[in-house]
C-alpha positions in Angstrom: -0.1 0.0 -0.1 1.1 3.5 -1.0 1.9 5.4 1.9 -0.5 8.2 0.6 -3.3 6.0 0.5 -5.8 5.4 3.1 -7.8 2.1 4.1 -11.6 2.5 4.3 -14.7 0.6 5.4 -17.7 0.7 2.7 -20.8 0.1 4.4 -24.3 -0.4 2.7 -27.1 1.9 4.5 -30.3 -0.2 4.7 -29.7 -3.4 6.9 -26.5 -2.3 7.8 -26.5 1.4 9.1 -30.1 1.5 10.1 -32.4 -1.3 10.2 -34.3 -2.6 6.8 -38.0 -2.9 6.6 -38.6 -6.3 5.5 -41.7 -7.7 4.0 -42.1 -10.7 2.8 -38.8 -11.8 3.3 -37.2 -8.8 1.4 -35.5 -5.9 2.6 -36.6 -2.3 1.9 -35.7 1.0 2.9 -37.7 2.9 5.6 -39.9 5.3 3.6 -38.4 8.4 6.0 -36.9 9.6 8.8 -39.9 8.7 11.2 -38.9 5.0 10.0 -35.5 5.0 10.3 -34.0 3.1 13.3 -30.4 2.6 14.1 -29.8 -0.6 15.9 -28.1 0.3 19.2 -24.9 -1.8 18.1 -24.3 0.2 15.1 -22.4 3.0 16.7 -19.7 1.2 19.1 -19.1 -1.1 15.9 -18.4 1.7 13.7 -16.3 3.6 16.6 -14.2 0.6 17.0 -13.3 0.9 13.3 -12.6 4.6 13.3 -10.1 4.1 16.2 -7.9 2.2 14.0 -7.6 5.0 11.9 -10.1 4.0 8.6 -12.3 5.8 6.9 -15.9 5.0 6.9 -18.1 5.7 4.3 -21.7 4.6 3.4 -22.8 3.1 -0.1 -26.1 2.9 -1.0 -28.6 2.2 -3.7 -31.8 4.0 -3.4 -33.8 3.2 -6.7 -37.3 3.9 -5.4 -36.0 7.9 -5.7 -35.9 6.9 -9.8 -39.0 4.5 -9.1 -41.1 7.5 -8.1 -41.9 6.1 -4.3 -40.1 8.2 -2.5 -38.3 11.6 -2.6 -34.4 12.7 -2.9 -35.2 15.1 0.2 -36.6 11.7 2.1 -33.2 10.1 1.2 -31.1 13.0 2.3 -32.9 13.2 5.6 -32.1 9.8 6.5 -28.6 10.4 5.6 -28.4 13.4 7.7 -29.5 11.7 10.4 -27.0 8.7 10.3 -24.2 11.2 9.4 -25.1 13.1 12.9 -25.5 9.5 14.7 -22.2 7.9 13.3 -18.7 8.7 12.7 -19.3 8.6 8.8 -17.1 10.6 6.4 -20.0 10.5 3.7 -22.9 8.6 2.3 -22.8 8.3 -1.6 -26.1 7.4 -3.2 -27.3 5.8 -6.3 -30.9 7.1 -6.9 -31.0 5.3 -10.3 -32.6 1.9 -11.2 -31.4 -1.0 -13.3 -33.0 0.4 -16.5 -30.7 3.5 -16.4 -27.4 1.4 -16.8 -25.4 4.0 -14.5 -21.9 3.4 -13.2 -22.9 3.9 -10.1 -25.5 1.5 -9.0 -24.4 -1.5 -7.4 -23.4 -4.2 -8.0 -21.1 -1.8 -10.2 -18.7 -0.2 -8.1 -18.7 3.2 -9.2 -19.7 4.7 -5.4 -16.7 2.8 -3.9 -14.5 4.1 -7.3 -15.9 7.6 -6.6 -15.1 7.6 -2.5 -11.8 6.1 -3.5 -10.7 9.1 -5.7 -12.3 11.6 -3.4 -10.7 10.4 -0.2 -7.5 8.9 -1.7 -8.4 5.1 -0.7 -6.4 1.8 -1.5 -9.4 -0.4 -2.4 -7.2 -3.6 -2.4 -6.8 -3.0 1.4 -9.9 -1.7 2.3 -13.5 -3.5 3.0 -17.0 -3.5 2.1 -19.8 -4.6 4.5 -23.2 -5.3 3.2 -26.3 -7.3 3.5 -27.1 -8.3 -0.2 -25.4 -9.8 -2.9 -25.1 -6.4 -5.2 -22.8 -5.0 -2.1 -20.6 -8.0 -2.2 -20.3 -8.2 -6.0 -19.8 -4.1 -5.8 -16.9 -4.8 -3.1 -15.3 -7.1 -5.3 -15.3 -5.4 -8.6 -13.9 -2.4 -6.7 -11.0 -4.9 -5.4 -12.1 -4.6 -1.5 -12.4 -7.4 0.7 -16.0 -8.4 1.3 -18.0 -9.1 4.0 -21.5 -10.1 4.0 -24.1 -10.0 6.5 -26.4 -12.8 6.5 -30.0 -12.0 7.5 -31.8 -14.7 5.4 -33.2 -12.8 3.1 -35.5 -14.1 0.6 -33.4 -13.4 -2.5 -31.4 -15.3 -5.1 -27.6 -14.5 -5.6 -26.8 -14.7 -9.2 -23.2 -13.9 -8.7 -20.8 -12.7 -5.8 -19.1 -14.9 -3.4 -18.1 -13.0 -0.2 -14.8 -13.1 1.3 -16.3 -13.7 5.2 -20.3 -14.5 5.7 -21.4 -13.2 9.1 -24.6 -12.9 11.1 -24.2 -9.2 12.6 -22.2 -6.0 12.2 -20.8 -6.7 15.2 -19.1 -9.6 13.6 -18.5 -8.1 10.6 -16.3 -5.1 12.4 -14.8 -7.9 14.3 -13.3 -9.5 10.7 -12.1 -6.2 9.5 -10.4 -5.8 13.4 -9.0 -9.7 13.1 -7.8 -9.4 9.4 -5.8 -5.8 10.1 -4.2 -7.6 13.3 -3.3 -10.3 11.4 -1.4 -8.1 8.8 0.4 -6.5 11.8 1.7 -10.0 13.3 5.3 -10.1 12.2 6.6 -13.5 10.4 8.9 -15.2 12.7 12.7 -15.0 11.9 14.5 -17.8 10.2 17.6 -19.0 12.6 
């Protein structure tokens, strides 16, 4: 890693930073800030990674804006609340739908690439934490280590095999910390 580049942990928003609204086994974003809930384990998990000097950046698909079922203002209000409550640098958002064929909608890595350019991030030594295949695939395409939080949603995975699968954000962050600690262990010297 070049010394001028920084490490980051990228977090999906809905289902990772705040609770997803699950209907019929499928996750959905909260409709507005009144539906948004930050689980009590999120702040301590993020603080433990922030203390290690990593950048914390949210990356979120919000296709309901393109679909007309929510507004950009509602998305931004939720993001402001998350930014006020959590030690995040920024939350980057794609408000397109699949039919828009943009570069920023996960599973494409556009949001991660934008953040890498803006903040000088070394993607190969960074992490993507998400709860859906699109998050894992975007992280993989960007060259990050990927951690999938398995909430047992009712959806198929067309691609994307995560580097690590866990059951919670706390476990995901422990995986990041463990990975960093393993890098710092010196090799035994040869006699």
